[in-house]
C-alpha positions in Angstrom: -51.0 -15.4 -52.8 -49.1 -17.5 -55.6 -49.1 -20.6 -53.3 -53.3 -19.7 -52.8 -53.8 -19.6 -56.5 -51.7 -22.7 -57.4 -53.7 -24.5 -55.1 -56.9 -23.3 -56.5 -55.4 -24.3 -59.7 -54.4 -27.8 -58.7 -57.3 -28.5 -57.5 -59.6 -27.4 -60.2 -57.5 -29.1 -62.9 -57.5 -32.8 -60.7 -61.2 -32.4 -60.3 -61.6 -31.7 -64.0 -59.8 -34.9 -64.9 -61.4 -37.1 -62.5 -63.8 -39.5 -63.5 -67.9 -38.5 -62.9 -69.7 -40.6 -61.7 -73.5 -39.8 -62.8 -76.8 -41.2 -63.0 -77.5 -40.2 -66.3 -78.2 -42.9 -69.0 -75.5 -43.3 -71.9 -75.3 -43.8 -75.3 -73.8 -47.2 -75.8 -72.3 -49.7 -78.5 -71.9 -52.9 -77.5 -70.9 -56.4 -79.2 -72.9 -59.2 -78.0 -70.9 -62.4 -78.3 -73.8 -65.3 -76.9 -76.0 -64.5 -80.1 -73.5 -62.5 -81.9 -74.7 -59.1 -82.7 -74.0 -55.5 -82.8 -76.3 -53.2 -79.9 -76.3 -49.9 -80.0 -78.4 -48.2 -77.1 -80.1 -45.0 -77.0 -81.4 -43.2 -74.0 -84.7 -41.5 -74.9 -85.6 -40.0 -71.3 -84.0 -40.1 -68.1 -85.0 -43.1 -67.0 -86.2 -45.2 -70.4 -83.7 -46.4 -73.5 -84.2 -47.8 -76.9 -82.0 -51.2 -77.9 -81.2 -52.0 -81.5 -79.7 -55.0 -81.9 -79.0 -56.9 -85.7 -77.3 -60.0 -85.4 -77.1 -63.8 -86.4 -78.3 -66.1 -83.4 -79.8 -69.4 -82.6 -83.7 -69.7 -82.5 -86.3 -72.1 -81.4 -89.6 -72.4 -83.6 -92.9 -72.1 -82.1 -95.6 -74.5 -83.3 -98.0 -72.4 -85.6 -95.3 -71.2 -87.6 -93.9 -74.5 -89.0 -95.2 -77.6 -90.8 -95.6 -81.0 -88.9 -94.9 -79.3 -85.9 -96.0 -82.7 -84.4 -93.8 -84.9 -86.3 -90.6 -82.9 -86.0 -91.0 -82.0 -82.4 -88.9 -79.1 -80.9 -86.8 -77.3 -83.6 -83.7 -74.8 -83.7 -82.4 -72.6 -86.6 -79.6 -70.1 -86.7 -80.8 -67.1 -88.8 -80.5 -63.2 -89.1 -82.3 -61.3 -86.7 -83.7 -58.1 -85.7 -84.0 -57.1 -81.9 -85.7 -54.3 -80.9 -86.4 -53.3 -76.8 -87.7 -50.7 -75.2 -86.3 -50.6 -71.4 -87.7 -48.3 -68.7 -84.9 -48.7 -65.7 -86.8 -48.5 -62.8 -84.0 -48.7 -59.8 -80.8 -46.6 -60.6 -81.3 -44.0 -57.6 -81.7 -46.9 -55.2 -78.3 -48.3 -56.6 -76.9 -45.3 -56.4 -77.7 -44.7 -52.9 -76.1 -48.2 -52.5 -73.1 -47.3 -54.2 -73.6 -49.6 -56.9 -72.3 -49.6 -60.6 -74.6 -47.7 -62.7 -72.1 -47.8 -65.8 -73.3 -48.6 -69.1 -77.0 -47.9 -67.8 -76.8 -50.9 -65.6 -80.2 -51.6 -63.7 -83.4 -53.3 -63.8 -86.0 -53.1 -66.3 -89.2 -53.4 -67.4 -89.8 -53.2 -71.1 -91.5 -54.3 -74.5 -89.5 -56.8 -76.9 -89.8 -56.9 -80.8 -88.0 -59.9 -82.0 -87.7 -60.5 -85.8 -86.4 -63.8 -87.2 -85.1 -63.9 -91.0 -84.9 -66.7 -93.3 -83.1 -69.3 -91.6 -78.9 -70.3 -92.5 -79.0 -73.4 -90.9 -81.6 -75.8 -90.0 -81.9 -80.0 -90.0 -85.7 -80.9 -89.2 -87.4 -77.6 -89.4 -89.9 -76.4 -92.3 -91.3 -72.9 -91.4 -94.3 -71.6 -93.1 -93.0 -68.3 -93.9 -89.4 -67.0 -93.9 -90.1 -64.1 -91.7 -91.4 -64.3 -88.1 -92.1 -62.0 -85.1 -91.8 -62.2 -81.1 -93.6 -59.6 -79.3 -94.2 -59.0 -75.6 -93.3 -57.6 -72.2 -90.0 -58.5 -70.3 -88.6 -57.8 -66.9 -84.9 -58.0 -66.6 -81.5 -57.0 -65.6 -78.6 -55.6 -67.3 -75.1 -55.4 -65.5 -71.7 -53.9 -66.2 -68.5 -55.8 -65.1 -65.8 -52.9 -66.3 -66.3 -53.5 -69.9 -68.1 -56.6 -69.9 -71.7 -56.8 -70.3 -74.9 -59.0 -68.9 -78.3 -59.2 -69.8 -81.1 -61.3 -68.5 -84.6 -60.6 -69.2 -88.0 -63.0 -69.0 -91.7 -62.6 -70.2 -94.6 -63.7 -72.0 -94.7 -63.6 -75.9 -97.1 -63.1 -78.8 -95.6 -64.7 -82.1 -96.7 -64.2 -85.7 -95.5 -64.5 -89.2 -96.6 -62.8 -92.1 -98.8 -65.3 -93.2 -101.4 -64.6 -90.5 -100.2 -67.5 -88.3 -99.9 -66.7 -84.5 -99.9 -67.9 -81.3 -98.8 -67.4 -77.2 -95.6 -68.1 -75.6 -95.7 -68.4 -72.0 -92.1 -67.7 -71.2 -90.0 -66.2 -73.2 -86.0 -66.1 -72.1 -83.0 -63.7 -73.2 -79.5 -64.0 -71.8 -76.6 -62.1 -73.2 -73.1 -61.3 -72.5 -71.2 -59.2 -74.5 -68.7 -56.5 -74.3 -69.3 -52.4 -74.4 -67.0 -51.3 -76.8 -68.3 -47.2 -76.5 -69.8 -45.1 -74.6 -70.8 -41.5 -75.0 
């Protein structure tokens, strides 16, 4: 009887200390390196998250949002940003059935992204009409976790505008992000 009790106790304790694999989405705090930022991803349903990512990054200007676009050509600048995105992760069940990694909300997604760019810190040949501009549009992307490392890639068209009423459409906006998954709960 004592051996049976010991065996059951040992089994229960080992099971409780083992890592659980779950298909539930997690709250995640990550530190992004490519466009430096601090991102917080929060689940809002079983398959959806909202990500908030403030940081400082490298951005390109759109022709309707700067003076003398034809004279200066394609221009880039460094500025603070706030990136808000909704992600509907659609293939987690399939990934789980194939034994693929689900950690840190790994999966393919479609979503909506709002990127706000503020006054540039550094620029050489850019003359923006307004210090604040917005990019808004649908996205399709992937995000993966490799241990604690994070990879995100997404693509989609954007409608861009500023606070002075200037606007336009750009057919493809790409995002590539590499970072570190600092905390999950």
